[in-house]
VOGU-3710 file (C-alpha; in Angstrom, 3 decimals, decimal comma):
1> mrlkqkhmpi> 298,063/95,068/-59,448  295,490/92,509/-58,330  291,906/93,518/-58,955  289,430/93,120/-56,114  287,004/90,295/-56,894  283,395/91,377/-57,281  280,788/89,847/-55,013  278,571/87,565/-57,098  274,806/87,936/-56,545  272,985/85,042/-54,910
11> kilandglek> 271,041/83,075/-57,518  267,401/82,142/-56,916  265,351/79,794/-59,092  261,593/80,451/-59,159  260,823/77,287/-61,067  257,033/77,584/-61,097  257,026/81,317/-61,772  256,645/84,323/-59,499  254,586/87,505/-59,714  256,408/90,589/-60,948
21> egiekllaag> 256,068/92,342/-57,567  258,136/89,588/-55,957  260,662/89,517/-58,780  261,143/93,290/-58,665  261,633/93,202/-54,903  264,283/90,478/-55,171  266,099/92,268/-57,983  266,090/95,508/-55,998  267,657/93,619/-53,090  270,505/92,447/-55,342
31> fdiqttkipq> 269,463/88,853/-56,039  269,816/87,135/-59,393  266,455/85,451/-60,043  265,635/83,005/-62,829  262,007/82,279/-63,734  262,644/80,085/-66,792  261,288/76,689/-65,832  263,698/73,773/-65,614  261,881/70,506/-66,404  261,622/68,117/-63,471
41> eelrdklndf> 263,829/65,511/-65,131  266,607/68,106/-65,611  266,341/69,745/-62,211  268,799/67,417/-60,497  271,596/68,427/-62,867  270,778/72,130/-63,245  269,849/73,172/-59,720  273,518/73,315/-58,734  273,798/76,957/-59,845  271,251/78,153/-57,282
51> saivvrsatr> 271,325/78,808/-53,546  267,533/78,800/-53,211  264,540/77,439/-55,103  260,992/78,744/-55,027  258,271/76,278/-56,034  254,506/76,059/-56,157  252,808/72,657/-56,464  254,259/71,548/-59,814  257,988/71,196/-59,085  259,114/68,448/-56,714
61> vtsreidanp> 262,163/68,823/-54,518  263,045/65,352/-53,273  266,110/63,736/-51,735  267,332/63,137/-55,297  267,542/66,847/-56,098  268,834/67,707/-52,636  271,689/65,186/-52,711  272,829/66,408/-56,123  272,967/70,058/-55,046  274,893/70,551/-51,787
71> qlklivragt> 274,948/74,358/-52,244  271,153/74,554/-51,834  270,298/76,411/-48,625  266,653/77,457/-48,902  263,437/76,006/-50,339  260,404/78,292/-50,404  256,966/76,908/-51,153  254,792/79,663/-52,615  251,716/78,358/-50,845  250,999/76,242/-47,782
81> gtdnidvdya> 251,220/72,563/-48,741  254,624/70,880/-48,778  253,631/67,497/-50,203  255,950/68,108/-53,189  258,964/68,736/-50,929  260,874/66,180/-48,869  260,837/68,482/-45,855  262,366/66,140/-43,283  265,213/65,163/-45,578  265,903/68,791/-46,489
91> kskgitvctt> 266,078/69,748/-42,825  268,396/66,828/-42,093  270,776/68,347/-44,641  270,619/71,770/-43,035  268,289/73,238/-45,666  265,570/75,619/-44,493  262,064/75,006/-45,840  259,428/77,706/-45,480  255,952/78,421/-46,802  253,666/81,445/-47,246
101> pgisaqsvae> 250,833/80,623/-44,818  247,556/82,493/-44,886  248,281/84,425/-48,059  245,749/82,545/-50,216  243,062/82,096/-47,548  240,635/84,600/-49,065  241,062/83,192/-52,566  240,471/79,591/-51,489  237,526/80,550/-49,293  235,855/82,454/-52,115
111> lvfahlfsls> 236,299/79,460/-54,428  234,567/77,277/-51,837  231,536/79,538/-51,991  231,680/79,799/-55,765  231,233/76,019/-55,745  228,583/76,075/-53,020  226,482/78,614/-54,918  226,991/76,615/-58,098  225,891/73,350/-56,504  222,964/74,798/-54,596
121> rflhdsnrrm> 221,500/76,319/-57,777  222,703/73,666/-60,264  224,866/76,167/-62,148  227,555/73,554/-62,784  225,096/71,379/-64,689  223,009/74,084/-66,337  226,135/75,653/-67,822  226,989/72,303/-69,370  223,533/71,655/-70,815  222,099/75,051/-71,737
131> phegaekfne> 224,417/75,678/-74,731  223,366/72,359/-76,291  219,811/71,830/-75,068  218,562/75,271/-74,049  216,800/76,079/-77,324  214,907/72,783/-77,531  214,435/71,911/-73,846  214,236/75,276/-72,112  211,094/74,515/-70,083  212,326/71,047/-69,184
141> lkknyakgie> 215,628/72,418/-67,910  213,802/75,194/-66,065  211,794/72,537/-64,232  214,918/70,452/-63,517  216,718/73,376/-61,916  213,755/74,790/-59,978  214,619/72,964/-56,747  217,627/74,999/-55,741  218,308/75,837/-52,115  219,518/78,889/-50,215
151> lkgktlgiig> 222,687/78,806/-48,114  221,191/81,026/-45,398  220,191/78,977/-42,375  222,100/75,882/-43,490  224,893/74,285/-41,469  228,425/74,376/-42,842  230,940/71,907/-41,418  234,556/73,014/-41,767  237,193/70,296/-41,355  240,453/72,055/-40,570
161> fgsigqtvak> 240,197/75,440/-38,905  243,375/77,298/-39,731  243,525/80,531/-41,701  241,559/79,157/-44,674  238,917/77,437/-42,561  238,416/80,574/-40,503  238,065/82,702/-43,627  235,448/80,263/-44,926  233,654/80,638/-41,588  233,598/84,436/-41,911
171> iglglgmnil> 231,920/84,276/-45,299  229,483/81,649/-44,084  228,548/83,773/-41,080  228,019/86,744/-43,380  225,538/84,631/-45,354  223,660/83,624/-42,209  224,948/80,036/-42,081  225,499/77,980/-38,944  229,180/77,054/-38,592  230,495/73,777/-37,178
181> pfklhheevk> 234,304/73,880/-37,116  236,569/70,918/-36,387  240,257/70,824/-35,549  242,326/68,153/-33,856  242,581/70,079/-30,612  239,151/71,219/-29,408  239,206/74,869/-28,475  237,449/78,183/-28,740  238,504/80,244/-31,751  237,998/84,000/-31,882
191> ieldffkvgn> 237,161/85,373/-35,328  237,199/89,047/-36,264  234,418/89,877/-38,686  236,454/92,453/-40,572  233,815/92,899/-43,263  231,629/94,579/-40,590  234,407/96,948/-39,577  233,356/100,468/-38,614  236,385/102,733/-38,444  239,071/100,611/-36,810
201> aapvitlqtv> 236,676/98,405/-34,872  235,219/95,082/-35,968  233,051/92,652/-34,015  234,733/89,512/-32,710  232,842/86,286/-32,194  233,938/83,066/-30,551  233,318/79,709/-32,215  233,646/76,439/-30,312  235,131/73,576/-32,309  233,035/70,422/-32,259
211> pfeellaksd> 233,761/66,666/-32,268  234,302/65,202/-35,732  231,280/62,887/-35,536  229,011/65,809/-34,623  230,187/67,742/-37,654  229,517/64,774/-39,937  226,050/64,174/-38,523  224,765/67,758/-38,488  226,273/69,477/-41,544  224,349/70,250/-44,722
221> fitlhvpfke> 227,630/71,164/-46,436  231,137/69,985/-45,535  234,358/71,609/-46,741  237,892/70,361/-46,104  240,937/72,496/-45,338  243,577/70,140/-43,976  247,257/69,520/-44,746  247,782/66,295/-46,645  250,743/64,525/-48,187  251,275/61,278/-50,044
231> gdppiiyker> 250,874/58,339/-47,698  248,513/60,089/-45,284  245,207/58,278/-44,625  242,098/59,802/-46,245  239,743/61,947/-44,189  236,466/61,117/-45,939  235,632/57,543/-46,933  232,663/55,156/-47,029  232,230/54,638/-43,279  232,383/58,360/-42,550
241> ialmkngvml> 230,055/59,225/-45,420  227,549/56,841/-43,817  227,526/59,092/-40,726  226,550/62,177/-42,750  223,122/63,615/-43,447  221,317/62,274/-46,468  221,779/64,787/-49,279  224,947/66,363/-47,899  227,218/68,297/-50,257  231,026/68,015/-50,048
251> vntarggviv> 233,746/70,452/-51,127  237,452/69,610/-51,432  239,908/72,399/-52,179  242,652/70,873/-49,993  244,475/67,998/-51,697  243,580/65,010/-53,843  243,338/61,905/-51,663  241,600/63,652/-48,764  238,350/62,123/-50,101  238,335/58,560/-51,444
261> ehdllealqs> 236,906/59,185/-54,911  235,554/55,655/-55,395  233,521/56,000/-52,203  232,368/59,476/-53,231  231,126/58,170/-56,586  229,178/55,401/-54,853  227,627/57,918/-52,459  226,646/60,190/-55,358  225,085/57,228/-57,133  223,018/56,272/-54,092
271> gkvaaaaldv> 222,023/59,865/-53,339  223,597/59,824/-49,894  225,776/62,691/-51,172  223,685/65,054/-53,289  226,639/66,774/-54,944  230,328/67,484/-54,616  232,800/70,174/-55,637  236,384/69,223/-56,395  239,322/71,511/-57,068  241,840/68,715/-56,398
281> fegeptprke> 241,914/65,097/-57,461  243,433/61,675/-56,958  245,950/61,055/-59,728  246,236/64,764/-60,507  246,846/66,104/-63,157  244,840/63,335/-64,849  241,537/63,037/-62,956  239,462/59,945/-63,620  236,860/60,272/-66,359  233,975/59,268/-64,078
291> ilahphislt> 234,714/62,303/-61,928  235,062/64,717/-64,848  231,824/63,604/-66,504  229,648/63,327/-63,413  226,576/65,613/-63,538  226,598/66,160/-59,765  230,212/67,304/-59,431  231,336/70,917/-59,823  234,890/71,004/-61,163  237,886/73,347/-61,169
301> phigastlea> 241,525/72,489/-62,082  243,348/73,163/-58,776  242,886/76,938/-58,838  242,139/77,564/-55,157  244,996/80,015/-54,630  245,052/81,276/-58,207  243,772/84,824/-58,076  245,698/87,917/-59,111  245,513/89,313/-55,595  246,729/86,109/-53,929
311> qqrvglmvae> 249,613/85,724/-56,362  250,713/89,298/-55,731  250,659/88,683/-51,986  252,515/85,397/-52,408  255,178/87,009/-54,599  255,860/89,699/-52,028  255,975/87,238/-49,125  258,330/84,935/-51,037  260,636/87,885/-51,641  260,525/88,768/-47,947
321> kvigfkf> 261,384/85,190/-46,980  264,367/85,114/-49,340  265,628/88,592/-48,394  265,343/87,802/-44,706  267,305/84,548/-44,984  270,986/84,566/-43,979  272,813/82,976/-46,879
//
């Protein structure tokens, strides 16, 4: 008597990890999920066992991996950027590529303001110097850091006005800042101020996007939230910095390369740019030493979306994307 062959579970590789909520949801749906990382140099040969791969920003899925693994049907980016995925090539091979848009907006936006508060009150520098100099130079440091500024009443320019940019705007409005948003297509954008919600109702305001040059000229702070992949031209460079206010502060939590770092360093040296906050870097994961050691730069190691809450949301959305896909 011939035994009926068992249906084999679909295998998913979460090569950059996945929160337990997402893993549990996939397991409950009958998927076989592996979270043990396969090194990039081995991925081409070992991906052949999997029908789908889930990546963050570390693992690259290029034409090399795609060509070696014809069974691959789905690539999920746990995040929004796809600069580590050859999207066009994958689609040409009939592979679906999807992301988890909007999930990390609150986390990234809060990091922007963590940096803005740090820069405006010199926390980034005082936390470097106080442990070593605080006992001997307390009064001197107190004097150095006595010229902080408030965010209320200042103008915040937001380059890129998708879900992250709009979340940044909400927080800025809550602090009493003036918001100048820019996106490629000028339009009115309605924003629900959900932190003022009473019952089920929340006020809605309308913001008009402004021309890029106006944003550069009028902003006290500028933050970038734009998609960016290798080969794209930079957004902020010497000529555009020249159009900004003297003493402007810049924040980049988007991608390394959006700001030309050499031009930023020159502007910091001249005082044209008072300070900058960088979560992403050219040449990442090895930022240049001049950036890391600069007293007027607030630094974080690409952690914009890295909060417990965001990762839980991402894990669940990844699971939903995989479960909803027709293998």
